[in-house]
Legacy VTK file of the C-alpha trace (Angstrom):
# vtk DataFile Version 3.0
C-alpha trace
ASCII
DATASET POLYDATA
POINTS 290 float
71.776 38.194 -4.333
74.810 40.198 -3.179
72.729 43.168 -2.017
70.366 40.846 -0.197
73.270 39.080 1.486
75.025 42.243 2.609
71.748 43.327 4.223
72.339 40.443 6.677
75.783 41.731 7.718
76.497 41.307 11.417
74.209 38.327 11.876
75.651 35.038 13.089
75.447 31.832 11.077
76.670 28.277 11.720
77.675 26.334 8.591
78.459 22.624 8.912
80.955 21.069 6.520
82.435 24.464 5.652
85.870 23.360 4.451
84.976 21.946 1.026
82.303 21.886 -1.643
78.961 23.549 -1.057
79.735 24.334 2.562
82.926 26.130 1.639
81.185 28.166 -1.060
78.290 29.012 1.274
80.509 30.026 4.183
82.758 32.091 1.922
79.821 34.022 0.448
78.410 34.711 3.916
81.744 35.812 5.374
82.435 38.124 2.443
78.955 39.620 2.849
79.776 40.595 6.442
78.038 37.878 8.432
79.704 36.334 11.466
80.362 32.764 10.364
81.011 29.735 12.556
82.799 27.077 10.517
81.685 23.760 12.040
84.194 21.281 10.624
85.937 17.950 11.214
89.371 19.251 10.158
90.009 22.392 12.206
93.435 22.998 10.620
91.813 23.174 7.193
89.018 25.204 8.769
91.546 27.812 9.913
93.003 27.935 6.415
89.532 28.522 4.986
88.822 31.230 7.560
91.995 33.044 6.483
91.010 32.699 2.820
87.441 33.918 3.389
88.372 36.938 5.478
85.709 38.623 7.563
84.575 37.399 10.973
85.024 33.619 11.060
85.211 31.254 14.023
86.326 27.626 13.661
84.977 24.860 15.911
85.322 21.066 15.641
82.245 19.056 14.676
81.932 15.467 13.470
78.308 14.663 12.706
79.124 10.948 12.685
79.892 11.132 16.419
77.162 12.275 18.816
79.723 13.068 21.516
81.271 15.563 19.083
77.831 17.022 18.363
77.177 17.522 22.078
80.649 19.002 22.632
80.096 21.468 19.791
76.774 22.605 21.242
78.371 23.005 24.690
81.337 24.969 23.321
79.456 27.354 21.064
78.440 30.447 23.027
75.690 32.967 22.440
72.714 33.315 20.096
72.619 32.121 16.493
70.643 33.760 13.707
70.946 30.943 11.175
71.913 27.268 11.191
72.883 25.738 7.856
72.930 21.937 7.985
75.126 21.477 4.945
77.578 18.670 5.748
76.846 15.328 4.167
78.390 12.117 2.923
77.816 9.709 0.063
78.373 6.291 1.703
80.599 4.361 -0.691
81.092 1.562 1.828
78.714 -0.116 4.255
80.198 1.371 7.404
78.924 2.471 10.813
79.356 5.733 12.675
80.952 5.959 16.115
77.496 5.396 17.620
76.768 2.342 15.466
74.475 3.982 12.881
74.725 3.223 9.169
77.099 5.903 7.865
74.706 7.676 5.491
71.742 7.886 7.873
73.989 8.742 10.815
75.900 11.544 9.128
73.217 13.010 6.885
70.250 12.757 9.243
70.801 11.703 12.851
73.826 13.941 13.440
72.160 17.094 12.050
68.914 16.168 13.847
70.760 16.052 17.178
72.702 19.233 16.457
69.567 21.170 15.527
67.671 20.102 18.650
70.627 21.051 20.862
71.062 24.472 19.263
67.396 25.315 18.718
66.883 27.252 21.976
69.547 29.701 20.727
68.512 29.910 17.071
66.571 33.097 16.380
65.720 33.165 12.687
66.103 30.242 10.304
67.331 26.675 9.814
68.315 25.553 6.322
69.001 21.861 5.719
70.603 20.731 2.471
68.723 17.717 1.167
68.879 16.365 -2.381
66.537 15.431 -5.166
68.113 12.006 -4.797
65.431 11.556 -2.122
63.078 10.615 -4.987
65.007 7.371 -5.333
63.641 6.168 -1.978
59.940 5.320 -1.997
59.691 4.896 1.774
61.753 4.616 4.919
61.330 2.211 7.821
62.229 3.939 11.105
62.851 0.520 12.659
65.433 -0.392 9.997
67.441 2.813 9.590
70.678 0.813 9.602
69.465 -1.373 6.708
70.076 -4.554 8.638
66.949 -6.187 7.197
67.186 -4.645 3.740
69.663 -4.707 0.894
72.392 -2.083 1.187
73.940 -0.241 -1.753
75.536 3.213 -1.953
72.761 4.857 -4.046
70.023 3.251 -1.937
71.644 4.307 1.340
72.174 7.850 0.087
68.621 8.216 -1.250
67.158 6.937 2.034
69.295 9.337 4.059
68.087 12.254 1.961
64.455 11.145 2.211
65.030 11.120 5.972
66.265 14.719 5.757
63.159 15.696 3.781
60.802 14.066 6.298
62.725 15.565 9.215
62.358 18.999 7.627
58.636 18.419 7.165
58.136 17.532 10.832
60.502 20.249 12.076
58.492 22.873 10.206
55.245 21.496 11.639
56.597 21.535 15.198
57.983 25.053 14.905
54.664 26.355 13.601
52.630 24.491 16.202
54.780 25.842 19.032
54.537 29.417 17.761
58.312 29.647 17.379
59.685 32.603 15.388
62.197 30.216 13.788
61.460 28.850 10.319
62.903 25.743 8.663
63.724 25.347 4.969
65.022 22.556 2.749
67.168 22.860 -0.363
68.642 20.839 -3.185
71.532 22.414 -5.082
70.945 20.414 -8.255
73.909 18.458 -9.557
77.069 20.013 -8.183
80.647 19.245 -9.176
81.734 18.914 -5.545
83.776 16.385 -3.610
80.893 14.574 -1.870
81.405 11.536 -4.095
85.048 12.191 -4.874
86.585 8.718 -4.762
89.427 8.474 -7.323
90.023 4.810 -6.406
86.782 3.978 -8.212
88.764 4.340 -11.436
86.936 4.713 -14.761
83.511 5.207 -13.143
84.929 8.141 -11.216
86.398 9.636 -14.393
83.107 9.302 -16.259
81.150 10.976 -13.460
83.700 13.762 -13.111
83.694 14.374 -16.864
79.906 14.570 -16.986
79.837 16.840 -13.943
82.300 19.234 -15.539
79.935 19.592 -18.500
76.460 19.460 -16.968
76.725 20.292 -13.250
76.797 23.549 -11.309
80.057 24.613 -9.739
79.994 24.935 -5.949
79.333 28.682 -5.998
76.269 28.215 -8.178
75.182 25.241 -6.083
75.317 27.318 -2.908
72.763 29.743 -4.306
69.759 27.661 -3.222
70.926 27.828 0.405
71.620 31.553 0.183
68.194 32.048 -1.420
66.572 30.594 1.696
68.321 33.199 3.834
67.613 36.205 1.641
64.141 35.773 0.140
60.712 36.043 1.821
59.552 32.498 1.160
57.114 30.443 3.202
58.324 28.348 6.142
58.859 24.738 5.164
59.741 25.577 1.561
61.894 23.310 -0.578
64.162 25.258 -2.926
65.793 23.743 -5.997
66.968 24.897 -9.429
64.984 25.689 -12.548
67.118 24.101 -15.276
66.483 21.017 -17.405
66.111 17.895 -15.247
66.854 20.143 -12.255
70.584 19.655 -12.793
71.592 23.302 -12.791
70.003 26.725 -12.916
68.643 29.521 -10.764
66.981 28.972 -7.358
63.238 28.348 -7.470
60.583 26.871 -5.182
60.542 23.165 -5.880
58.264 20.166 -5.540
59.088 17.083 -3.490
58.241 13.420 -3.856
55.004 11.963 -2.507
57.000 10.016 0.100
58.577 13.254 1.300
55.103 14.712 1.994
53.987 11.960 4.382
53.374 13.586 7.778
52.686 10.252 9.458
56.025 8.824 8.323
57.740 12.047 9.347
56.313 11.811 12.866
57.402 8.169 13.234
60.877 8.971 11.954
61.180 11.893 14.372
60.190 9.730 17.333
62.769 7.122 16.353
65.476 9.760 15.932
64.775 11.106 19.430
65.112 7.581 20.831
68.327 6.819 18.943
70.068 10.115 19.726
68.590 10.712 23.171
68.079 14.362 22.209
64.418 15.505 22.185
62.783 18.519 20.634
63.435 21.355 23.124
60.249 23.373 22.475
56.815 22.315 23.758
LINES 1 291
290 0 1 2 3 4 5 6 7 8 9 10 11 12 13 14 15 16 17 18 19 20 21 22 23 24 25 26 27 28 29 30 31 32 33 34 35 36 37 38 39 40 41 42 43 44 45 46 47 48 49 50 51 52 53 54 55 56 57 58 59 60 61 62 63 64 65 66 67 68 69 70 71 72 73 74 75 76 77 78 79 80 81 82 83 84 85 86 87 88 89 90 91 92 93 94 95 96 97 98 99 100 101 102 103 104 105 106 107 108 109 110 111 112 113 114 115 116 117 118 119 120 121 122 123 124 125 126 127 128 129 130 131 132 133 134 135 136 137 138 139 140 141 142 143 144 145 146 147 148 149 150 151 152 153 154 155 156 157 158 159 160 161 162 163 164 165 166 167 168 169 170 171 172 173 174 175 176 177 178 179 180 181 182 183 184 185 186 187 188 189 190 191 192 193 194 195 196 197 198 199 200 201 202 203 204 205 206 207 208 209 210 211 212 213 214 215 216 217 218 219 220 221 222 223 224 225 226 227 228 229 230 231 232 233 234 235 236 237 238 239 240 241 242 243 244 245 246 247 248 249 250 251 252 253 254 255 256 257 258 259 260 261 262 263 264 265 266 267 268 269 270 271 272 273 274 275 276 277 278 279 280 281 282 283 284 285 286 287 288 289
């Protein structure tokens, strides 16, 4: 992987959520391989600390995916072409909260924010878009574009998270179709890192449940550097557009990157098209290529 990464030296990559967890590990590997890395982060002070730790050519810009005004400001501030966009940032919604724009937190942060960001940046992206999904999407059997905020359905943290990741999978499906149809040179990939001992669900106030999960993760999960490998694989290997990359271990918890299957619900082009149309309406940011 290292030789393949260093072959990309000098190219420019945007990594969202680059201060902790998978995003930190991904951005660090790219910076140390000689790529020009834009750290798109909520906490710019921590982002500057990470840039100093990573070394290389790093730029830090503020981005809060739970606030569409921040997404637009990021796109306006970022200058020049982009080789790769890595939609890494995500949240596990422990509480039933809303984003600045009134979206349910999970769907707003994990799907609608990255959707808007990608559409805004797409005219400047030249090579590849990688969006970090999750095999947790299998826990959602369907998604209703007219009830993304779960106002008519029961809300729970696992249900909200699974639905948000199914939304990412369907978005990736439709994004790949649109890029191919338009003849764009840009390709779109999806990944799942397996089970990663990261801070996405790091809530110590949950007490014993938190300790049990953390203990199991320490034994069975990938560390963040191993988890980042599926994203890096998408940048360095000649795989087909629209691929979904996971890990090859038992129960897909940990292992080496490999092309992966997705749920039946995540293969539904009709649902993907309806979800896309709703996302354009909600964000006010359409697909920029026709």
